[in-house]
C-alpha positions, 0 to 999 in steps of 0.5 A: 379959863384960859391962862396965857400970854395971848401968843398963838402956837402956830408952827412955821417952817422956814424953807429958804435954807432948804431951797439953798441946800437943794440948789447947792446939791443940784449944782454939785451933781450937774458939775460932777457928772461925767458924760460918756464920750463916744468918738475916740475912734472915728469911723467912716460909715459905709455908703453905697454909691455908683463911684467907689472911692479909691484908697490913698496910696499910704493907706494901711490895709487890714484884711480879715478872712472868713475864718477870722485870720488877720492880714496886715499889708498882705502878710498873715498875722500868726495869732488871732489875739489883739496883742499879736495884731497890735504888734503886726500893725506897729511893725508896718505903720511905725509911729505914724498914727495919722495914717488912714486905716482900711479894714476889709472883712469878709462878709462871713467873718465872725463879728468878734474878729472885726471887734478885735481889729477895731480895738487894736486899731483904736488902742494904738491911737489911729484916728482915721478908720474906714470899713470896706464894703461892696456895692449893693447888688440889685434885687431881682424883680419878681 
């Protein structure tokens, strides 16, 4: 014999509040995500062409020799660290951060020296950096 009120014991979950919470969390994560900004230092990529571009007259030239020594405006920088290079660049460039910078590195220069120079240029606020290259030599045909 079944004694009861005739009501069914079906269990039901209301999913609408769950969907509201999930959408709110999704919006929170989308809006608070920071995206990596790559472009603080604009670099003109080397291009091979028949006509080399001549640097502008006011271009600041930084040279790195085979041993990783820095030269700013044809003057040797005494020290191979970023702080010394930054002081030398500031002494030559002054407060003009819109001045184009030409980085000339020997082909056998240690990669760390080039990265150090690029870091110093970027931290000082220069936005126009070009890297000097030599035109590709024609490959000998067999």
